[in-house]
PDB file of N, CA, C, O and CB in Angstrom:
ATOM      1  N   MET A   1     -14.380  -6.745  28.051  1.00  0.00           N
ATOM      2  CA  MET A   1     -14.907  -6.674  26.703  1.00  0.00           C
ATOM      3  C   MET A   1     -15.639  -5.355  26.507  1.00  0.00           C
ATOM      4  O   MET A   1     -16.534  -5.007  27.276  1.00  0.00           O
ATOM      5  CB  MET A   1     -15.840  -7.862  26.420  1.00  0.00           C
ATOM      6  N   ASN A   2     -15.260  -4.652  25.504  1.00  0.00           N
ATOM      7  CA  ASN A   2     -15.958  -3.421  25.147  1.00  0.00           C
ATOM      8  C   ASN A   2     -16.705  -3.647  23.843  1.00  0.00           C
ATOM      9  O   ASN A   2     -16.112  -3.946  22.807  1.00  0.00           O
ATOM     10  CB  ASN A   2     -14.970  -2.225  25.022  1.00  0.00           C
ATOM     11  N   TYR A   3     -18.005  -3.496  23.921  1.00  0.00           N
ATOM     12  CA  TYR A   3     -18.840  -3.623  22.744  1.00  0.00           C
ATOM     13  C   TYR A   3     -19.553  -2.305  22.527  1.00  0.00           C
ATOM     14  O   TYR A   3     -19.898  -1.604  23.478  1.00  0.00           O
ATOM     15  CB  TYR A   3     -19.848  -4.790  22.888  1.00  0.00           C
ATOM     16  N   TYR A   4     -19.766  -1.983  21.287  1.00  0.00           N
ATOM     17  CA  TYR A   4     -20.565  -0.814  20.963  1.00  0.00           C
ATOM     18  C   TYR A   4     -21.777  -1.299  20.197  1.00  0.00           C
ATOM     19  O   TYR A   4     -21.645  -2.011  19.201  1.00  0.00           O
ATOM     20  CB  TYR A   4     -19.750   0.241  20.141  1.00  0.00           C
ATOM     21  N   PHE A   5     -22.953  -0.918  20.656  1.00  0.00           N
ATOM     22  CA  PHE A   5     -24.202  -1.338  20.033  1.00  0.00           C
ATOM     23  C   PHE A   5     -24.442  -0.501  18.793  1.00  0.00           C
ATOM     24  O   PHE A   5     -24.543   0.723  18.873  1.00  0.00           O
ATOM     25  CB  PHE A   5     -25.389  -1.214  21.017  1.00  0.00           C
ATOM     26  N   HIS A   6     -24.533  -1.158  17.647  1.00  0.00           N
ATOM     27  CA  HIS A   6     -24.823  -0.486  16.384  1.00  0.00           C
ATOM     28  C   HIS A   6     -26.221  -0.892  15.936  1.00  0.00           C
ATOM     29  O   HIS A   6     -26.448  -2.051  15.588  1.00  0.00           O
ATOM     30  CB  HIS A   6     -23.757  -0.839  15.293  1.00  0.00           C
ATOM     31  N   PRO A   7     -27.149   0.041  15.942  1.00  0.00           N
ATOM     32  CA  PRO A   7     -28.485  -0.326  15.449  1.00  0.00           C
ATOM     33  C   PRO A   7     -28.414  -0.800  14.002  1.00  0.00           C
ATOM     34  O   PRO A   7     -27.753  -0.183  13.167  1.00  0.00           O
ATOM     35  CB  PRO A   7     -29.456   0.868  15.566  1.00  0.00           C
ATOM     36  N   SER A   8     -29.087  -1.878  13.724  1.00  0.00           N
ATOM     37  CA  SER A   8     -29.084  -2.427  12.375  1.00  0.00           C
ATOM     38  C   SER A   8     -30.226  -1.803  11.571  1.00  0.00           C
ATOM     39  O   SER A   8     -31.119  -1.175  12.139  1.00  0.00           O
ATOM     40  CB  SER A   8     -29.214  -3.975  12.409  1.00  0.00           C
ATOM     41  N   PRO A   9     -30.192  -1.978  10.250  1.00  0.00           N
ATOM     42  CA  PRO A   9     -31.300  -1.472   9.445  1.00  0.00           C
ATOM     43  C   PRO A   9     -32.626  -2.116   9.855  1.00  0.00           C
ATOM     44  O   PRO A   9     -33.693  -1.512   9.740  1.00  0.00           O
ATOM     45  CB  PRO A   9     -31.031  -1.723   7.958  1.00  0.00           C
ATOM     46  N   ARG A  10     -32.530  -3.328  10.325  1.00  0.00           N
ATOM     47  CA  ARG A  10     -33.698  -4.049  10.819  1.00  0.00           C
ATOM     48  C   ARG A  10     -33.683  -3.934  12.343  1.00  0.00           C
ATOM     49  O   ARG A  10     -32.672  -4.275  12.956  1.00  0.00           O
ATOM     50  CB  ARG A  10     -33.697  -5.561  10.348  1.00  0.00           C
ATOM     51  N   PRO A  11     -34.754  -3.473  12.977  1.00  0.00           N
ATOM     52  CA  PRO A  11     -34.724  -3.265  14.424  1.00  0.00           C
ATOM     53  C   PRO A  11     -34.517  -4.566  15.189  1.00  0.00           C
ATOM     54  O   PRO A  11     -35.047  -5.613  14.817  1.00  0.00           O
ATOM     55  CB  PRO A  11     -36.009  -2.605  14.879  1.00  0.00           C
ATOM     56  N   SER A  12     -33.738  -4.483  16.262  1.00  0.00           N
ATOM     57  CA  SER A  12     -33.559  -5.640  17.133  1.00  0.00           C
ATOM     58  C   SER A  12     -34.813  -5.792  17.977  1.00  0.00           C
ATOM     59  O   SER A  12     -35.689  -4.928  17.967  1.00  0.00           O
ATOM     60  CB  SER A  12     -32.287  -5.491  18.033  1.00  0.00           C
ATOM     61  N   ALA A  13     -34.889  -6.889  18.701  1.00  0.00           N
ATOM     62  CA  ALA A  13     -36.042  -7.121  19.571  1.00  0.00           C
ATOM     63  C   ALA A  13     -36.173  -6.003  20.595  1.00  0.00           C
ATOM     64  O   ALA A  13     -37.284  -5.565  20.892  1.00  0.00           O
ATOM     65  CB  ALA A  13     -35.921  -8.478  20.280  1.00  0.00           C
ATOM     66  N   LEU A  14     -35.056  -5.539  21.136  1.00  0.00           N
ATOM     67  CA  LEU A  14     -35.112  -4.477  22.143  1.00  0.00           C
ATOM     68  C   LEU A  14     -35.573  -3.158  21.539  1.00  0.00           C
ATOM     69  O   LEU A  14     -36.263  -2.386  22.204  1.00  0.00           O
ATOM     70  CB  LEU A  14     -33.747  -4.297  22.799  1.00  0.00           C
ATOM     71  N   GLU A  15     -35.210  -2.892  20.311  1.00  0.00           N
ATOM     72  CA  GLU A  15     -35.594  -1.635  19.672  1.00  0.00           C
ATOM     73  C   GLU A  15     -37.071  -1.606  19.292  1.00  0.00           C
ATOM     74  O   GLU A  15     -37.649  -0.530  19.139  1.00  0.00           O
ATOM     75  CB  GLU A  15     -34.746  -1.403  18.438  1.00  0.00           C
ATOM     76  N   SER A  16     -37.685  -2.778  19.138  1.00  0.00           N
ATOM     77  CA  SER A  16     -39.058  -2.808  18.652  1.00  0.00           C
ATOM     78  C   SER A  16     -40.104  -2.930  19.765  1.00  0.00           C
ATOM     79  O   SER A  16     -41.299  -2.938  19.471  1.00  0.00           O
ATOM     80  CB  SER A  16     -39.218  -3.946  17.695  1.00  0.00           C
ATOM     81  N   ILE A  17     -39.688  -3.027  21.037  1.00  0.00           N
ATOM     82  CA  ILE A  17     -40.664  -3.138  22.125  1.00  0.00           C
ATOM     83  C   ILE A  17     -41.060  -1.755  22.640  1.00  0.00           C
ATOM     84  O   ILE A  17     -40.413  -0.750  22.343  1.00  0.00           O
ATOM     85  CB  ILE A  17     -40.094  -3.989  23.276  1.00  0.00           C
ATOM     86  N   SER A  18     -42.126  -1.734  23.408  1.00  0.00           N
ATOM     87  CA  SER A  18     -42.638  -0.461  23.918  1.00  0.00           C
ATOM     88  C   SER A  18     -41.688   0.138  24.957  1.00  0.00           C
ATOM     89  O   SER A  18     -40.834  -0.547  25.519  1.00  0.00           O
ATOM     90  CB  SER A  18     -44.036  -0.653  24.529  1.00  0.00           C
ATOM     91  N   ASP A  19     -41.867   1.425  25.189  1.00  0.00           N
ATOM     92  CA  ASP A  19     -41.055   2.120  26.199  1.00  0.00           C
ATOM     93  C   ASP A  19     -41.231   1.482  27.574  1.00  0.00           C
ATOM     94  O   ASP A  19     -40.257   1.267  28.295  1.00  0.00           O
ATOM     95  CB  ASP A  19     -41.432   3.612  26.259  1.00  0.00           C
ATOM     96  N   GLU A  20     -42.470   1.184  27.930  1.00  0.00           N
ATOM     97  CA  GLU A  20     -42.753   0.593  29.243  1.00  0.00           C
ATOM     98  C   GLU A  20     -42.071  -0.763  29.400  1.00  0.00           C
ATOM     99  O   GLU A  20     -41.497  -1.053  30.449  1.00  0.00           O
ATOM    100  CB  GLU A  20     -44.267   0.443  29.446  1.00  0.00           C
ATOM    101  N   GLU A  21     -42.132  -1.587  28.365  1.00  0.00           N
ATOM    102  CA  GLU A  21     -41.480  -2.896  28.423  1.00  0.00           C
ATOM    103  C   GLU A  21     -39.962  -2.746  28.532  1.00  0.00           C
ATOM    104  O   GLU A  21     -39.312  -3.486  29.270  1.00  0.00           O
ATOM    105  CB  GLU A  21     -41.841  -3.731  27.182  1.00  0.00           C
ATOM    106  N   LEU A  22     -39.409  -1.796  27.805  1.00  0.00           N
ATOM    107  CA  LEU A  22     -37.973  -1.570  27.857  1.00  0.00           C
ATOM    108  C   LEU A  22     -37.534  -1.111  29.248  1.00  0.00           C
ATOM    109  O   LEU A  22     -36.499  -1.553  29.748  1.00  0.00           O
ATOM    110  CB  LEU A  22     -37.564  -0.539  26.809  1.00  0.00           C
ATOM    111  N   LEU A  23     -38.305  -0.238  29.869  1.00  0.00           N
ATOM    112  CA  LEU A  23     -37.998   0.199  31.228  1.00  0.00           C
ATOM    113  C   LEU A  23     -38.089  -0.970  32.209  1.00  0.00           C
ATOM    114  O   LEU A  23     -37.281  -1.069  33.132  1.00  0.00           O
ATOM    115  CB  LEU A  23     -38.950   1.326  31.656  1.00  0.00           C
ATOM    116  N   ASN A  24     -39.067  -1.851  32.015  1.00  0.00           N
ATOM    117  CA  ASN A  24     -39.183  -3.038  32.866  1.00  0.00           C
ATOM    118  C   ASN A  24     -37.994  -3.967  32.681  1.00  0.00           C
ATOM    119  O   ASN A  24     -37.478  -4.517  33.654  1.00  0.00           O
ATOM    120  CB  ASN A  24     -40.481  -3.787  32.566  1.00  0.00           C
ATOM    121  N   ILE A  25     -37.560  -4.146  31.451  1.00  0.00           N
ATOM    122  CA  ILE A  25     -36.392  -4.989  31.184  1.00  0.00           C
ATOM    123  C   ILE A  25     -35.159  -4.411  31.862  1.00  0.00           C
ATOM    124  O   ILE A  25     -34.370  -5.144  32.458  1.00  0.00           O
ATOM    125  CB  ILE A  25     -36.152  -5.128  29.666  1.00  0.00           C
ATOM    126  N   TYR A  26     -34.996  -3.097  31.769  1.00  0.00           N
ATOM    127  CA  TYR A  26     -33.848  -2.457  32.414  1.00  0.00           C
ATOM    128  C   TYR A  26     -33.875  -2.686  33.921  1.00  0.00           C
ATOM    129  O   TYR A  26     -32.865  -3.063  34.516  1.00  0.00           O
ATOM    130  CB  TYR A  26     -33.829  -0.950  32.109  1.00  0.00           C
ATOM    131  N   THR A  27     -35.030  -2.458  34.535  1.00  0.00           N
ATOM    132  CA  THR A  27     -35.163  -2.635  35.975  1.00  0.00           C
ATOM    133  C   THR A  27     -34.858  -4.071  36.384  1.00  0.00           C
ATOM    134  O   THR A  27     -34.115  -4.302  37.338  1.00  0.00           O
ATOM    135  CB  THR A  27     -36.566  -2.248  36.429  1.00  0.00           C
ATOM    136  N   LEU A  28     -35.420  -5.022  35.676  1.00  0.00           N
ATOM    137  CA  LEU A  28     -35.184  -6.432  35.990  1.00  0.00           C
ATOM    138  C   LEU A  28     -33.726  -6.820  35.776  1.00  0.00           C
ATOM    139  O   LEU A  28     -33.169  -7.587  36.561  1.00  0.00           O
ATOM    140  CB  LEU A  28     -36.086  -7.320  35.140  1.00  0.00           C
ATOM    141  N   ALA A  29     -33.107  -6.301  34.725  1.00  0.00           N
ATOM    142  CA  ALA A  29     -31.702  -6.612  34.446  1.00  0.00           C
ATOM    143  C   ALA A  29     -30.799  -6.094  35.556  1.00  0.00           C
ATOM    144  O   ALA A  29     -29.864  -6.782  35.966  1.00  0.00           O
ATOM    145  CB  ALA A  29     -31.276  -6.012  33.099  1.00  0.00           C
ATOM    146  N   VAL A  30     -31.070  -4.896  36.043  1.00  0.00           N
ATOM    147  CA  VAL A  30     -30.271  -4.328  37.138  1.00  0.00           C
ATOM    148  C   VAL A  30     -30.478  -5.147  38.410  1.00  0.00           C
ATOM    149  O   VAL A  30     -29.515  -5.489  39.097  1.00  0.00           O
ATOM    150  CB  VAL A  30     -30.649  -2.838  37.384  1.00  0.00           C
ATOM    151  N   GLU A  31     -31.736  -5.458  38.722  1.00  0.00           N
ATOM    152  CA  GLU A  31     -32.028  -6.245  39.922  1.00  0.00           C
ATOM    153  C   GLU A  31     -31.392  -7.626  39.871  1.00  0.00           C
ATOM    154  O   GLU A  31     -30.928  -8.134  40.892  1.00  0.00           O
ATOM    155  CB  GLU A  31     -33.528  -6.381  40.104  1.00  0.00           C
ATOM    156  N   ALA A  32     -31.368  -8.234  38.698  1.00  0.00           N
ATOM    157  CA  ALA A  32     -30.804  -9.574  38.535  1.00  0.00           C
ATOM    158  C   ALA A  32     -29.290  -9.552  38.357  1.00  0.00           C
ATOM    159  O   ALA A  32     -28.658 -10.601  38.235  1.00  0.00           O
ATOM    160  CB  ALA A  32     -31.443 -10.263  37.349  1.00  0.00           C
ATOM    161  N   GLN A  33     -28.715  -8.363  38.344  1.00  0.00           N
ATOM    162  CA  GLN A  33     -27.277  -8.185  38.120  1.00  0.00           C
ATOM    163  C   GLN A  33     -26.843  -8.876  36.824  1.00  0.00           C
ATOM    164  O   GLN A  33     -25.889  -9.652  36.794  1.00  0.00           O
ATOM    165  CB  GLN A  33     -26.471  -8.740  39.316  1.00  0.00           C
ATOM    166  N   ALA A  34     -27.582  -8.562  35.758  1.00  0.00           N
ATOM    167  CA  ALA A  34     -27.264  -9.098  34.434  1.00  0.00           C
ATOM    168  C   ALA A  34     -25.900  -8.584  33.989  1.00  0.00           C
ATOM    169  O   ALA A  34     -25.319  -7.702  34.621  1.00  0.00           O
ATOM    170  CB  ALA A  34     -28.357  -8.709  33.401  1.00  0.00           C
ATOM    171  N   LEU A  35     -25.407  -9.137  32.914  1.00  0.00           N
ATOM    172  CA  LEU A  35     -24.108  -8.715  32.396  1.00  0.00           C
ATOM    173  C   LEU A  35     -24.105  -7.207  32.138  1.00  0.00           C
ATOM    174  O   LEU A  35     -25.051  -6.674  31.558  1.00  0.00           O
ATOM    175  CB  LEU A  35     -23.764  -9.483  31.101  1.00  0.00           C
ATOM    176  N   PRO A  36     -23.058  -6.530  32.563  1.00  0.00           N
ATOM    177  CA  PRO A  36     -22.979  -5.077  32.351  1.00  0.00           C
ATOM    178  C   PRO A  36     -23.129  -4.682  30.877  1.00  0.00           C
ATOM    179  O   PRO A  36     -23.689  -3.627  30.578  1.00  0.00           O
ATOM    180  CB  PRO A  36     -21.655  -4.552  32.881  1.00  0.00           C
ATOM    181  N   ASP A  37     -22.639  -5.512  29.962  1.00  0.00           N
ATOM    182  CA  ASP A  37     -22.772  -5.202  28.536  1.00  0.00           C
ATOM    183  C   ASP A  37     -24.237  -5.158  28.116  1.00  0.00           C
ATOM    184  O   ASP A  37     -24.634  -4.295  27.333  1.00  0.00           O
ATOM    185  CB  ASP A  37     -22.016  -6.234  27.690  1.00  0.00           C
ATOM    186  N   PHE A  38     -25.048  -6.093  28.638  1.00  0.00           N
ATOM    187  CA  PHE A  38     -26.467  -6.102  28.310  1.00  0.00           C
ATOM    188  C   PHE A  38     -27.155  -4.863  28.875  1.00  0.00           C
ATOM    189  O   PHE A  38     -27.947  -4.217  28.188  1.00  0.00           O
ATOM    190  CB  PHE A  38     -27.135  -7.377  28.846  1.00  0.00           C
ATOM    191  N   ILE A  39     -26.854  -4.537  30.116  1.00  0.00           N
ATOM    192  CA  ILE A  39     -27.447  -3.357  30.742  1.00  0.00           C
ATOM    193  C   ILE A  39     -27.072  -2.099  29.967  1.00  0.00           C
ATOM    194  O   ILE A  39     -27.898  -1.203  29.795  1.00  0.00           O
ATOM    195  CB  ILE A  39     -26.994  -3.235  32.211  1.00  0.00           C
ATOM    196  N   GLU A  40     -25.840  -2.033  29.505  1.00  0.00           N
ATOM    197  CA  GLU A  40     -25.392  -0.874  28.730  1.00  0.00           C
ATOM    198  C   GLU A  40     -26.151  -0.764  27.407  1.00  0.00           C
ATOM    199  O   GLU A  40     -26.496   0.340  26.986  1.00  0.00           O
ATOM    200  CB  GLU A  40     -23.884  -0.964  28.464  1.00  0.00           C
ATOM    201  N   ILE A  41     -26.411  -1.886  26.754  1.00  0.00           N
ATOM    202  CA  ILE A  41     -27.175  -1.872  25.503  1.00  0.00           C
ATOM    203  C   ILE A  41     -28.583  -1.333  25.762  1.00  0.00           C
ATOM    204  O   ILE A  41     -29.085  -0.498  25.010  1.00  0.00           O
ATOM    205  CB  ILE A  41     -27.244  -3.297  24.880  1.00  0.00           C
ATOM    206  N   VAL A  42     -29.208  -1.816  26.827  1.00  0.00           N
ATOM    207  CA  VAL A  42     -30.557  -1.349  27.160  1.00  0.00           C
ATOM    208  C   VAL A  42     -30.533   0.147  27.466  1.00  0.00           C
ATOM    209  O   VAL A  42     -31.418   0.885  27.031  1.00  0.00           O
ATOM    210  CB  VAL A  42     -31.128  -2.137  28.364  1.00  0.00           C
ATOM    211  N   LYS A  43     -29.513   0.600  28.222  1.00  0.00           N
ATOM    212  CA  LYS A  43     -29.401   2.023  28.539  1.00  0.00           C
ATOM    213  C   LYS A  43     -29.235   2.864  27.283  1.00  0.00           C
ATOM    214  O   LYS A  43     -29.795   3.957  27.192  1.00  0.00           O
ATOM    215  CB  LYS A  43     -28.230   2.263  29.482  1.00  0.00           C
ATOM    216  N   GLU A  44     -28.478   2.372  26.321  1.00  0.00           N
ATOM    217  CA  GLU A  44     -28.290   3.119  25.074  1.00  0.00           C
ATOM    218  C   GLU A  44     -29.606   3.266  24.312  1.00  0.00           C
ATOM    219  O   GLU A  44     -29.875   4.312  23.723  1.00  0.00           O
ATOM    220  CB  GLU A  44     -27.246   2.425  24.189  1.00  0.00           C
ATOM    221  N   ILE A  45     -30.416   2.223  24.328  1.00  0.00           N
ATOM    222  CA  ILE A  45     -31.714   2.308  23.649  1.00  0.00           C
ATOM    223  C   ILE A  45     -32.630   3.262  24.409  1.00  0.00           C
ATOM    224  O   ILE A  45     -33.346   4.057  23.800  1.00  0.00           O
ATOM    225  CB  ILE A  45     -32.370   0.904  23.529  1.00  0.00           C
ATOM    226  N   LEU A  46     -32.606   3.181  25.757  1.00  0.00           N
ATOM    227  CA  LEU A  46     -33.390   4.122  26.560  1.00  0.00           C
ATOM    228  C   LEU A  46     -32.964   5.558  26.274  1.00  0.00           C
ATOM    229  O   LEU A  46     -33.803   6.450  26.152  1.00  0.00           O
ATOM    230  CB  LEU A  46     -33.236   3.811  28.060  1.00  0.00           C
ATOM    231  N   ASP A  47     -31.671   5.770  26.170  1.00  0.00           N
ATOM    232  CA  ASP A  47     -31.153   7.108  25.874  1.00  0.00           C
ATOM    233  C   ASP A  47     -31.590   7.573  24.489  1.00  0.00           C
ATOM    234  O   ASP A  47     -31.950   8.736  24.304  1.00  0.00           O
ATOM    235  CB  ASP A  47     -29.621   7.122  25.974  1.00  0.00           C
ATOM    236  N   SER A  48     -31.560   6.672  23.526  1.00  0.00           N
ATOM    237  CA  SER A  48     -31.960   7.060  22.164  1.00  0.00           C
ATOM    238  C   SER A  48     -33.442   7.440  22.101  1.00  0.00           C
ATOM    239  O   SER A  48     -33.862   8.181  21.212  1.00  0.00           O
ATOM    240  CB  SER A  48     -31.674   5.913  21.179  1.00  0.00           C
ATOM    241  N   ARG A  49     -34.217   6.933  23.039  1.00  0.00           N
ATOM    242  CA  ARG A  49     -35.658   7.266  23.108  1.00  0.00           C
ATOM    243  C   ARG A  49     -35.905   8.425  24.095  1.00  0.00           C
ATOM    244  O   ARG A  49     -37.055   8.772  24.362  1.00  0.00           O
ATOM    245  CB  ARG A  49     -36.488   6.010  23.538  1.00  0.00           C
ATOM    246  N   ASP A  50     -34.859   9.004  24.619  1.00  0.00           N
ATOM    247  CA  ASP A  50     -34.971  10.090  25.600  1.00  0.00           C
ATOM    248  C   ASP A  50     -35.771   9.680  26.831  1.00  0.00           C
ATOM    249  O   ASP A  50     -36.553  10.469  27.361  1.00  0.00           O
ATOM    250  CB  ASP A  50     -35.616  11.306  24.958  1.00  0.00           C
ATOM    251  N   LEU A  51     -35.573   8.448  27.282  1.00  0.00           N
ATOM    252  CA  LEU A  51     -36.278   7.955  28.467  1.00  0.00           C
ATOM    253  C   LEU A  51     -35.409   7.986  29.715  1.00  0.00           C
ATOM    254  O   LEU A  51     -35.937   7.900  30.824  1.00  0.00           O
ATOM    255  CB  LEU A  51     -36.767   6.545  28.229  1.00  0.00           C
ATOM    256  N   ILE A  52     -34.127   8.105  29.572  1.00  0.00           N
ATOM    257  CA  ILE A  52     -33.249   8.079  30.739  1.00  0.00           C
ATOM    258  C   ILE A  52     -33.476   9.308  31.600  1.00  0.00           C
ATOM    259  O   ILE A  52     -33.584   9.187  32.820  1.00  0.00           O
ATOM    260  CB  ILE A  52     -31.779   7.994  30.310  1.00  0.00           C
ATOM    261  N   HIS A  53     -33.551  10.468  31.007  1.00  0.00           N
ATOM    262  CA  HIS A  53     -33.709  11.691  31.783  1.00  0.00           C
ATOM    263  C   HIS A  53     -35.094  11.819  32.384  1.00  0.00           C
ATOM    264  O   HIS A  53     -35.247  12.359  33.480  1.00  0.00           O
ATOM    265  CB  HIS A  53     -33.421  12.888  30.922  1.00  0.00           C
ATOM    266  N   SER A  54     -36.108  11.327  31.678  1.00  0.00           N
ATOM    267  CA  SER A  54     -37.469  11.492  32.163  1.00  0.00           C
ATOM    268  C   SER A  54     -37.868  10.426  33.166  1.00  0.00           C
ATOM    269  O   SER A  54     -38.843  10.615  33.894  1.00  0.00           O
ATOM    270  CB  SER A  54     -38.424  11.481  31.013  1.00  0.00           C
ATOM    271  N   GLU A  55     -37.161   9.325  33.230  1.00  0.00           N
ATOM    272  CA  GLU A  55     -37.560   8.222  34.080  1.00  0.00           C
ATOM    273  C   GLU A  55     -36.571   7.896  35.201  1.00  0.00           C
ATOM    274  O   GLU A  55     -36.726   6.877  35.874  1.00  0.00           O
ATOM    275  CB  GLU A  55     -37.762   7.022  33.246  1.00  0.00           C
ATOM    276  N   LYS A  56     -35.573   8.728  35.410  1.00  0.00           N
ATOM    277  CA  LYS A  56     -34.582   8.520  36.482  1.00  0.00           C
ATOM    278  C   LYS A  56     -34.007   7.108  36.467  1.00  0.00           C
ATOM    279  O   LYS A  56     -34.080   6.400  37.471  1.00  0.00           O
ATOM    280  CB  LYS A  56     -35.213   8.796  37.845  1.00  0.00           C
ATOM    281  N   VAL A  57     -33.442   6.700  35.351  1.00  0.00           N
ATOM    282  CA  VAL A  57     -32.848   5.361  35.206  1.00  0.00           C
ATOM    283  C   VAL A  57     -31.468   5.362  35.779  1.00  0.00           C
ATOM    284  O   VAL A  57     -30.790   4.334  35.760  1.00  0.00           O
ATOM    285  CB  VAL A  57     -32.809   4.915  33.736  1.00  0.00           C
TER     286      VAL A  57
END
């Protein structure tokens, strides 16, 4: 399944949380081997906030 995350006019729960919480969610999702689609969505939000390069995700 290939999904593309489209930000809605209304922010999703992931888009409205803090950077620190989002990084924690990403770490926990990877450790728990969550669905790759979910991890990809989180990575896209991290990338949109320019956190991937600064935080070695």
